VEXMI-367546 format. One line per 4 residues: number of its first residue (from 1); for each residue y negated, x negated, z of N, C-alpha, C. Coordinates in steps of 0.2 Angstrom, whole numbers, plus 5000, padded with zeros to 4 digits. Layout:
N
NUM = Y X Z Y X Z Y X Z ~ ... .
END
This chain:
323
1 = 5412 4749 5293 5409 4755 5293 5405 4755 5299 ~ 5398 4757 5299 5393 4756 5304 5395 4762 5310 ~ 5392 4761 5316 5393 4765 5321 5391 4772 5319 ~ 5385 4772 5317 5381 4778 5315 5386 4781 5310 .
5 = 5389 4778 5304 5393 4781 5300 5399 4785 5303 ~ 5403 4782 5308 5409 4784 5312 5406 4790 5314 ~ 5401 4790 5318 5398 4796 5322 5397 4802 5317 ~ 5394 4801 5312 5393 4806 5307 5400 4809 5303 .
9 = 5404 4805 5303 5410 4807 5299 5415 4810 5303 ~ 5415 4808 5308 5421 4811 5313 5421 4819 5315 ~ 5415 4822 5315 5415 4830 5315 5417 4832 5308 ~ 5418 4828 5302 5418 4832 5296 5425 4833 5295 .
13 = 5430 4828 5299 5437 4828 5297 5441 4835 5297 ~ 5439 4839 5303 5442 4845 5302 5441 4850 5297 ~ 5434 4850 5296 5432 4854 5290 5434 4852 5284 ~ 5436 4846 5282 5438 4845 5275 5445 4845 5275 .
17 = 5448 4844 5281 5456 4846 5280 5456 4853 5279 ~ 5454 4857 5281 5453 4864 5281 5452 4865 5273 ~ 5447 4863 5271 5445 4864 5264 5450 4862 5259 ~ 5453 4856 5260 5458 4853 5256 5464 4858 5257 .
21 = 5466 4860 5262 5472 4864 5262 5472 4870 5260 ~ 5465 4873 5259 5464 4880 5256 5463 4879 5249 ~ 5462 4872 5246 5462 4873 5238 5466 4870 5233 ~ 5471 4866 5238 5477 4861 5236 5483 4865 5235 .
25 = 5486 4866 5230 5493 4870 5229 5499 4864 5230 ~ 5504 4867 5231 5510 4863 5233 5511 4858 5228 ~ 5511 4859 5222 5513 4854 5216 5507 4852 5215 ~ 5505 4847 5218 5497 4844 5218 5497 4837 5212 .
29 = 5492 4834 5212 5492 4828 5208 5496 4822 5210 ~ 5498 4818 5204 5502 4813 5206 5498 4807 5205 ~ 5498 4805 5197 5495 4799 5195 5488 4799 5194 ~ 5485 4805 5193 5478 4806 5192 5474 4812 5195 .
33 = 5469 4814 5194 5466 4819 5198 5462 4823 5194 ~ 5466 4827 5188 5463 4831 5185 5461 4838 5189 ~ 5454 4841 5186 5452 4847 5189 5457 4853 5187 ~ 5457 4858 5192 5460 4864 5190 5456 4868 5184 .
37 = 5458 4873 5182 5454 4877 5177 5447 4879 5181 ~ 5447 4880 5188 5442 4882 5191 5437 4876 5191 ~ 5439 4871 5190 5435 4864 5190 5435 4861 5196 ~ 5440 4864 5201 5440 4861 5208 5445 4856 5208 .
41 = 5444 4849 5211 5448 4844 5211 5455 4845 5215 ~ 5461 4845 5213 5466 4844 5216 5469 4839 5219 ~ 5470 4839 5226 5471 4833 5229 5480 4835 5232 ~ 5483 4830 5232 5489 4829 5234 5489 4827 5241 .
45 = 5490 4831 5246 5491 4829 5253 5497 4830 5256 ~ 5502 4829 5252 5508 4829 5255 5512 4822 5257 ~ 5517 4820 5261 5518 4814 5261 5521 4809 5255 ~ 5523 4812 5251 5525 4810 5246 5520 4810 5241 .
49 = 5516 4804 5240 5510 4803 5237 5511 4801 5229 ~ 5518 4799 5228 5518 4797 5220 5512 4792 5218 ~ 5511 4788 5222 5504 4783 5221 5504 4780 5213 ~ 5498 4779 5211 5498 4775 5205 5500 4768 5206 .
53 = 5504 4765 5203 5507 4759 5205 5504 4753 5199 ~ 5505 4746 5201 5503 4741 5197 5508 4735 5197 ~ 5508 4731 5191 5512 4726 5191 5510 4720 5195 ~ 5516 4716 5196 5514 4710 5200 5512 4705 5195 .
57 = 5506 4701 5197 5503 4696 5193 5506 4689 5196 ~ 5510 4686 5194 5512 4680 5196 5507 4674 5198 ~ 5501 4673 5194 5495 4668 5195 5492 4670 5201 ~ 5492 4677 5203 5488 4679 5208 5493 4678 5215 .
61 = 5498 4681 5214 5503 4682 5219 5505 4674 5222 ~ 5504 4670 5218 5504 4662 5220 5501 4660 5224 ~ 5495 4664 5225 5489 4661 5230 5489 4664 5237 ~ 5495 4669 5238 5495 4671 5245 5498 4666 5249 .
65 = 5494 4666 5255 5496 4660 5260 5504 4660 5261 ~ 5507 4654 5262 5514 4655 5261 5518 4657 5266 ~ 5514 4659 5272 5518 4662 5278 5518 4669 5277 ~ 5512 4673 5274 5514 4679 5271 5518 4680 5266 .
69 = 5518 4676 5261 5523 4677 5256 5529 4676 5258 ~ 5531 4673 5262 5538 4671 5265 5541 4678 5268 ~ 5536 4681 5272 5537 4687 5275 5538 4693 5269 ~ 5535 4692 5263 5537 4697 5258 5532 4703 5260 .
73 = 5529 4704 5264 5526 4711 5267 5518 4710 5267 ~ 5516 4716 5266 5507 4716 5266 5507 4721 5272 ~ 5506 4718 5277 5504 4723 5283 5497 4725 5285 ~ 5495 4731 5283 5488 4733 5283 5487 4738 5289 .
77 = 5481 4737 5292 5479 4741 5297 5474 4746 5295 ~ 5473 4752 5297 5469 4757 5295 5468 4763 5302 ~ 5462 4766 5299 5461 4771 5306 5461 4777 5301 ~ 5465 4781 5304 5466 4788 5300 5462 4794 5302 .
81 = 5455 4792 5301 5449 4797 5304 5446 4802 5298 ~ 5446 4802 5293 5444 4806 5288 5446 4807 5282 ~ 5446 4812 5278 5448 4812 5270 5441 4811 5266 ~ 5441 4808 5261 5446 4806 5257 5448 4798 5259 .
85 = 5446 4796 5264 5446 4788 5266 5453 4785 5268 ~ 5454 4789 5273 5462 4787 5275 5463 4793 5282 ~ 5468 4797 5280 5469 4803 5285 5477 4804 5285 ~ 5479 4808 5288 5486 4811 5289 5488 4816 5285 .
89 = 5494 4815 5282 5497 4819 5276 5498 4826 5280 ~ 5501 4830 5277 5503 4837 5279 5508 4836 5285 ~ 5513 4831 5286 5517 4831 5290 5514 4826 5297 ~ 5507 4826 5297 5504 4823 5303 5507 4817 5305 .
93 = 5509 4813 5300 5513 4806 5302 5512 4801 5297 ~ 5511 4803 5290 5511 4798 5284 5502 4796 5283 ~ 5500 4791 5284 5493 4789 5281 5492 4789 5274 ~ 5488 4794 5272 5487 4793 5265 5478 4794 5264 .
97 = 5477 4792 5257 5470 4792 5256 5468 4786 5250 ~ 5462 4786 5249 5459 4781 5244 5460 4773 5248 ~ 5460 4773 5254 5461 4766 5257 5469 4764 5255 ~ 5473 4769 5257 5480 4766 5256 5482 4766 5249 .
101 = 5479 4770 5245 5480 4769 5238 5480 4762 5234 ~ 5472 4759 5237 5470 4753 5234 5473 4748 5237 ~ 5476 4749 5245 5481 4743 5248 5487 4744 5244 ~ 5489 4749 5242 5496 4749 5239 5496 4745 5232 .
105 = 5489 4746 5229 5489 4743 5222 5488 4736 5223 ~ 5485 4733 5228 5483 4725 5230 5491 4723 5231 ~ 5495 4726 5236 5502 4724 5237 5506 4724 5231 ~ 5505 4728 5225 5509 4727 5220 5507 4720 5217 .
109 = 5501 4720 5215 5499 4714 5212 5500 4708 5215 ~ 5501 4707 5222 5503 4701 5226 5510 4701 5226 ~ 5514 4706 5224 5521 4705 5225 5524 4706 5231 ~ 5520 4710 5236 5522 4711 5242 5524 4719 5243 .
113 = 5528 4720 5248 5530 4726 5251 5525 4728 5256 ~ 5520 4734 5254 5516 4737 5259 5518 4741 5265 ~ 5516 4739 5270 5517 4742 5277 5510 4744 5279 ~ 5510 4751 5281 5502 4754 5283 5504 4755 5290 .
117 = 5499 4752 5295 5500 4756 5303 5493 4757 5304 ~ 5493 4764 5306 5487 4767 5308 5485 4764 5316 ~ 5480 4763 5318 5477 4760 5324 5471 4763 5325 ~ 5468 4761 5331 5462 4762 5332 5455 4757 5329 .
121 = 5450 4759 5329 5444 4756 5325 5444 4749 5329 ~ 5444 4750 5336 5443 4743 5339 5449 4738 5338 ~ 5455 4741 5339 5461 4737 5339 5461 4734 5331 ~ 5460 4737 5326 5459 4735 5319 5457 4728 5318 .
125 = 5450 4728 5322 5447 4721 5321 5451 4715 5325 ~ 5454 4718 5331 5458 4713 5335 5463 4710 5331 ~ 5468 4715 5328 5473 4713 5325 5472 4710 5319 ~ 5468 4711 5315 5465 4706 5309 5464 4699 5312 .
129 = 5461 4698 5317 5456 4692 5320 5463 4688 5322 ~ 5467 4691 5325 5474 4688 5329 5479 4685 5322 ~ 5478 4690 5316 5483 4688 5311 5489 4693 5312 ~ 5489 4697 5316 5494 4703 5316 5495 4707 5310 .
133 = 5489 4709 5307 5488 4713 5301 5485 4708 5296 ~ 5488 4708 5291 5486 4704 5285 5479 4705 5282 ~ 5478 4712 5283 5471 4714 5281 5470 4721 5285 ~ 5463 4723 5284 5461 4729 5287 5458 4734 5281 .
137 = 5461 4739 5280 5457 4743 5273 5455 4749 5278 ~ 5449 4750 5280 5446 4756 5283 5439 4757 5281 ~ 5437 4757 5276 5430 4759 5275 5425 4754 5279 ~ 5426 4748 5278 5424 4743 5282 5418 4740 5279 .
141 = 5412 4740 5281 5406 4737 5277 5405 4730 5279 ~ 5404 4727 5275 5402 4720 5275 5395 4719 5279 ~ 5396 4715 5284 5390 4713 5288 5390 4705 5289 ~ 5383 4703 5290 5383 4695 5291 5387 4694 5298 .
145 = 5386 4698 5304 5389 4697 5309 5397 4697 5308 ~ 5399 4702 5304 5407 4701 5304 5409 4695 5300 ~ 5405 4693 5294 5407 4687 5292 5408 4681 5294 ~ 5405 4681 5301 5406 4675 5306 5413 4675 5307 .
149 = 5416 4680 5309 5423 4680 5311 5429 4682 5305 ~ 5427 4684 5301 5432 4688 5296 5429 4686 5288 ~ 5435 4687 5284 5432 4686 5277 5433 4692 5273 ~ 5430 4694 5268 5431 4699 5265 5431 4700 5258 .
153 = 5435 4705 5254 5435 4706 5247 5434 4713 5246 ~ 5429 4714 5242 5425 4720 5241 5428 4724 5236 ~ 5429 4730 5237 5432 4736 5233 5428 4742 5232 ~ 5422 4744 5236 5420 4750 5235 5413 4750 5236 .
157 = 5408 4753 5234 5400 4754 5236 5401 4758 5243 ~ 5395 4755 5246 5394 4759 5253 5389 4765 5252 ~ 5390 4770 5250 5385 4775 5248 5384 4781 5253 ~ 5378 4783 5253 5377 4789 5256 5375 4794 5250 .
161 = 5375 4800 5250 5375 4805 5245 5369 4811 5247 ~ 5367 4814 5243 5364 4821 5243 5367 4827 5240 ~ 5369 4831 5244 5373 4838 5242 5370 4843 5242 ~ 5370 4848 5237 5366 4854 5237 5371 4859 5234 .
165 = 5369 4866 5234 5373 4871 5232 5374 4869 5224 ~ 5380 4872 5222 5381 4872 5214 5377 4874 5210 ~ 5373 4880 5213 5368 4883 5208 5361 4881 5209 ~ 5360 4876 5213 5353 4874 5215 5350 4872 5209 .
169 = 5343 4873 5209 5339 4870 5203 5338 4863 5205 ~ 5339 4860 5210 5338 4852 5211 5344 4849 5207 ~ 5342 4845 5203 5346 4841 5198 5347 4833 5200 ~ 5342 4831 5204 5343 4824 5207 5337 4823 5212 .
173 = 5339 4818 5216 5335 4817 5223 5337 4808 5222 ~ 5331 4806 5220 5332 4798 5219 5326 4794 5224 ~ 5321 4799 5226 5315 4795 5229 5313 4799 5233 ~ 5307 4797 5238 5304 4801 5243 5302 4807 5241 .
177 = 5298 4808 5236 5295 4813 5233 5299 4819 5231 ~ 5305 4817 5230 5311 4823 5228 5312 4827 5233 ~ 5311 4825 5240 5312 4829 5246 5307 4832 5248 ~ 5301 4830 5246 5295 4834 5250 5294 4841 5249 .
181 = 5294 4844 5255 5295 4851 5256 5301 4855 5257 ~ 5307 4850 5256 5313 4853 5256 5315 4853 5264 ~ 5320 4859 5265 5323 4859 5272 5331 4855 5271 ~ 5331 4850 5274 5337 4845 5274 5340 4844 5281 .
185 = 5347 4844 5279 5352 4843 5286 5354 4836 5285 ~ 5353 4834 5292 5356 4827 5293 5358 4825 5299 ~ 5363 4820 5299 5367 4819 5306 5361 4815 5311 ~ 5361 4818 5317 5357 4814 5322 5359 4808 5324 .
189 = 5354 4802 5325 5356 4796 5327 5361 4792 5321 ~ 5360 4795 5315 5364 4791 5310 5359 4787 5305 ~ 5362 4783 5301 5357 4778 5297 5354 4783 5293 ~ 5358 4788 5289 5354 4792 5285 5348 4796 5287 .
193 = 5348 4797 5295 5343 4800 5297 5337 4796 5297 ~ 5338 4789 5298 5334 4784 5299 5330 4783 5293 ~ 5334 4784 5287 5331 4784 5280 5327 4790 5278 ~ 5330 4795 5280 5326 4801 5279 5320 4802 5282 .
197 = 5320 4800 5289 5313 4801 5294 5308 4795 5289 ~ 5311 4789 5287 5306 4785 5283 5303 4788 5277 ~ 5307 4791 5272 5305 4795 5267 5299 4799 5269 ~ 5301 4803 5274 5296 4809 5276 5289 4806 5278 .
201 = 5289 4801 5281 5283 4797 5283 5280 4795 5277 ~ 5284 4791 5272 5280 4790 5265 5277 4796 5262 ~ 5280 4801 5262 5278 4808 5259 5271 4809 5263 ~ 5272 4810 5270 5266 4812 5273 5258 4808 5273 .
205 = 5260 4801 5272 5255 4796 5271 5252 4797 5263 ~ 5257 4799 5259 5254 4801 5253 5251 4808 5251 ~ 5251 4812 5257 5249 4819 5257 5253 4823 5253 ~ 5260 4821 5253 5265 4828 5251 5267 4832 5257 .
209 = 5270 4837 5255 5272 4842 5260 5278 4838 5265 ~ 5278 4839 5270 5284 4835 5274 5290 4838 5275 ~ 5294 4835 5275 5303 4837 5275 5304 4841 5282 ~ 5307 4848 5280 5310 4851 5286 5316 4848 5288 .
213 = 5316 4845 5293 5323 4842 5295 5327 4846 5299 ~ 5333 4848 5297 5338 4852 5303 5344 4848 5305 ~ 5346 4850 5311 5351 4847 5313 5357 4851 5316 ~ 5364 4850 5314 5369 4855 5316 5374 4850 5319 .
217 = 5377 4853 5324 5381 4850 5328 5389 4850 5324 ~ 5391 4855 5320 5396 4856 5318 5396 4856 5309 ~ 5401 4853 5306 5400 4853 5299 5400 4859 5296 ~ 5405 4864 5298 5404 4871 5296 5397 4874 5297 .
221 = 5394 4873 5303 5387 4876 5302 5382 4873 5296 ~ 5384 4867 5296 5379 4865 5290 5381 4867 5283 ~ 5387 4868 5282 5388 4870 5275 5387 4879 5275 ~ 5387 4882 5280 5385 4889 5280 5378 4890 5279 .
225 = 5374 4885 5282 5367 4885 5282 5365 4883 5274 ~ 5369 4879 5271 5367 4877 5265 5371 4883 5260 ~ 5375 4887 5262 5377 4891 5256 5372 4898 5257 ~ 5370 4898 5264 5365 4904 5265 5357 4904 5263 .
229 = 5357 4897 5260 5351 4896 5258 5344 4893 5263 ~ 5347 4893 5270 5343 4891 5276 5341 4883 5276 ~ 5345 4879 5272 5343 4873 5270 5344 4872 5263 ~ 5341 4868 5259 5342 4866 5252 5347 4860 5250 .
233 = 5347 4855 5255 5350 4850 5254 5354 4847 5261 ~ 5359 4842 5259 5363 4839 5265 5363 4832 5264 ~ 5361 4827 5268 5360 4820 5267 5366 4817 5271 ~ 5372 4815 5269 5376 4812 5273 5380 4805 5269 .
237 = 5386 4804 5272 5390 4799 5270 5394 4801 5262 ~ 5394 4797 5257 5394 4800 5251 5403 4802 5251 ~ 5407 4797 5253 5414 4800 5252 5416 4807 5255 ~ 5413 4808 5261 5415 4815 5264 5411 4819 5260 .
241 = 5406 4819 5258 5402 4824 5254 5404 4825 5246 ~ 5406 4819 5244 5409 4819 5238 5415 4822 5237 ~ 5419 4822 5242 5425 4825 5243 5425 4833 5243 ~ 5421 4835 5248 5420 4841 5249 5417 4845 5243 .
245 = 5413 4842 5239 5410 4845 5234 5416 4845 5228 ~ 5420 4840 5228 5426 4840 5223 5431 4845 5224 ~ 5433 4846 5232 5438 4849 5233 5436 4858 5234 ~ 5429 4859 5235 5427 4866 5238 5425 4869 5230 .
249 = 5421 4865 5226 5418 4869 5220 5412 4872 5222 ~ 5409 4872 5228 5403 4877 5229 5397 4872 5229 ~ 5397 4866 5229 5392 4861 5229 5392 4855 5224 ~ 5386 4852 5225 5387 4846 5219 5383 4841 5223 .
253 = 5385 4835 5220 5381 4828 5222 5375 4828 5217 ~ 5369 4827 5219 5364 4825 5215 5360 4818 5215 ~ 5363 4813 5219 5361 4807 5221 5364 4804 5226 ~ 5364 4797 5225 5367 4792 5231 5362 4787 5231 .
257 = 5363 4784 5238 5359 4779 5240 5363 4774 5244 ~ 5361 4769 5244 5365 4763 5247 5365 4764 5255 ~ 5371 4763 5259 5371 4763 5264 5368 4758 5268 ~ 5365 4753 5265 5362 4747 5268 5354 4748 5268 .
261 = 5353 4753 5264 5345 4754 5264 5343 4752 5257 ~ 5336 4753 5255 5334 4752 5249 5334 4745 5246 ~ 5334 4739 5251 5334 4732 5248 5340 4729 5247 ~ 5346 4733 5249 5352 4730 5248 5358 4735 5248 .
265 = 5362 4733 5241 5369 4738 5241 5374 4736 5246 ~ 5375 4741 5250 5380 4740 5256 5387 4739 5251 ~ 5393 4736 5254 5399 4736 5250 5404 4736 5256 ~ 5409 4741 5253 5415 4742 5257 5421 4736 5255 .
269 = 5424 4733 5260 5429 4727 5258 5435 4728 5263 ~ 5440 4724 5260 5447 4722 5263 5445 4716 5268 ~ 5446 4717 5275 5445 4712 5279 5451 4708 5282 ~ 5451 4702 5281 5455 4697 5282 5454 4691 5287 .
273 = 5459 4689 5290 5458 4683 5296 5453 4678 5292 ~ 5447 4675 5296 5444 4670 5294 5448 4664 5292 ~ 5447 4662 5286 5449 4655 5283 5456 4655 5282 ~ 5460 4660 5281 5467 4660 5281 5469 4660 5273 .
277 = 5464 4661 5269 5465 4660 5261 5467 4667 5258 ~ 5467 4672 5262 5470 4678 5258 5465 4682 5254 ~ 5458 4683 5257 5453 4686 5253 5453 4684 5246 ~ 5453 4678 5244 5453 4677 5238 5458 4680 5232 .
281 = 5465 4680 5234 5469 4682 5230 5468 4691 5231 ~ 5466 4693 5236 5465 4700 5236 5460 4702 5231 ~ 5454 4698 5231 5449 4700 5226 5450 4698 5220 ~ 5455 4693 5217 5457 4693 5211 5462 4698 5209 .
285 = 5466 4701 5214 5470 4707 5212 5466 4713 5210 ~ 5461 4714 5215 5456 4720 5213 5452 4720 5206 ~ 5452 4713 5204 5447 4711 5198 5453 4713 5193 ~ 5459 4711 5193 5464 4713 5189 5465 4721 5188 .
289 = 5465 4724 5194 5466 4731 5193 5459 4735 5191 ~ 5453 4732 5192 5448 4734 5189 5449 4735 5181 ~ 5451 4728 5179 5451 4727 5171 5456 4731 5168 ~ 5462 4732 5172 5467 4736 5168 5466 4743 5169 .
293 = 5461 4746 5173 5461 4753 5173 5464 4757 5179 ~ 5468 4754 5183 5473 4757 5188 5467 4758 5194 ~ 5463 4754 5195 5456 4755 5200 5454 4761 5198 ~ 5452 4761 5193 5447 4768 5190 5451 4774 5192 .
297 = 5458 4774 5191 5461 4780 5192 5462 4783 5199 ~ 5462 4776 5203 5463 4779 5211 5456 4782 5213 ~ 5452 4779 5211 5445 4781 5212 5444 4789 5210 ~ 5445 4791 5205 5445 4796 5202 5449 4802 5205 .
301 = 5456 4799 5207 5461 4803 5211 5458 4807 5217 ~ 5452 4804 5220 5449 4806 5227 5443 4807 5226 ~ 5441 4808 5219 5434 4810 5218 5429 4806 5220 ~ 5429 4799 5219 5425 4794 5222 5422 4789 5217 .
305 = 5424 4792 5211 5422 4786 5204 5415 4783 5205 ~ 5410 4787 5208 5404 4785 5209 5402 4778 5213 ~ 5408 4777 5218 5408 4771 5222 5412 4765 5219 ~ 5413 4765 5212 5416 4759 5210 5412 4754 5209 .
309 = 5416 4748 5211 5412 4741 5209 5414 4738 5203 ~ 5410 4735 5199 5411 4732 5192 5415 4726 5194 ~ 5415 4722 5199 5418 4716 5202 5419 4715 5209 ~ 5425 4712 5211 5427 4712 5218 5423 4704 5220 .
313 = 5420 4706 5225 5416 4699 5227 5420 4697 5234 ~ 5420 4690 5235 5423 4687 5241 5416 4685 5246 ~ 5416 4688 5252 5411 4686 5257 5403 4687 5253 ~ 5402 4693 5250 5395 4692 5247 5389 4694 5253 .
317 = 5384 4694 5251 5378 4696 5256 5379 4702 5259 ~ 5380 4703 5266 5381 4710 5270 5374 4712 5274 ~ 5376 4717 5278 5371 4721 5281 5367 4715 5285 ~ 5362 4715 5286 5359 4709 5290 5360 4709 5297 .
321 = 5358 4705 5301 5361 4704 5307 5354 4709 5311 ~ 5357 4712 5316 5352 4715 5320 5347 4712 5324 ~ 5341 4713 5324 5337 4709 5328 5337 4711 5335 .
END
C-alpha cells in the first residue's frame, strides 16, 4: 500500500464503519455475501465471522519451511485501518476483513493454525523482515524496492475506482474523455489525484472541457456533495469505494483503474521474509483456492469481486522505483 493510498483511506474508516453498522443486521452473512432484498450487501461485523474454510492440501503444506511447519502456526501481521480490508469487529478487539479471510484460507491449505496480530504499518515490515511474522496481509502493494527485502505472493488487484450516484446517467468511466466537463472529487496529494490531473491535461490539450476538481477534507462531505449533485463522481481507492457502494446502496462503481497507473497493473500480495521459501507455498495455496472457488466466495463476501486475480504470482513486476 502506498503512502498516498494510506492517507486517502484513513479518513474513510469512520464513515464506512458507520455506514456498515447502519445497514447490517445482527444475523449477518456467514459463508457468502448475498444481497438483501433491497440490493444492499449484508456484512457480518461481529467477532464470530464464521469464515469460509478450506481443506489442507498435503502437497502444498509439505513445502512450508520446516521451522514454521514445526510450530504449526501461521502468525500473520496486519494493520486494522479500514473496512473491508482489515478492521476491528464490533467488540473493538477482533481483527476482521478480507485480509483476515484470505489469510485464514491460506492457513487452512497449509495445514497451519492461524494467529492474527494487529500492528502498526511500520512495525509490520520490521516484523516480517525479522521473521517474527510468517507473513503480512495488509493491502501491501508489490514494488520493486520492496522486492529487494521481501518476497511476495499476489492475491488481489491494486485498483482505484470511479463512484457515482446510483441514479447517475454515467455508465462507464474508462478514459480521459469520459470525465471532460465533470465535477469530480479526489483526495489531495494522492496517486488518484495525480492520475486525474494527467487526464485533465490530456483533455485540455485535445480541446475538451476541463475537469472541475473538488477537494473535501471529510468523507462525509464528499458523499453529501455526491448525493446533492454538487459533484458528479468520486475517484478513490476501489476497496473502500466498492464497499461503500455495496453496503449503502446509494452509489455505484462505473470504472476501475490500476493503482500503478496506465502502464502496469498494481498487485496486492502477502509479504514474507526474503528467501525463506514461504512465498511459493502461499502462492500455490492461493491458486488452489482460486481453482476450487473459495477464493472467489471470500472476495464476493466483501464486495471485492472486481479485484480478483486469475492467478497468484511470486515476485511479479512491481511498481517502479522512484527516481
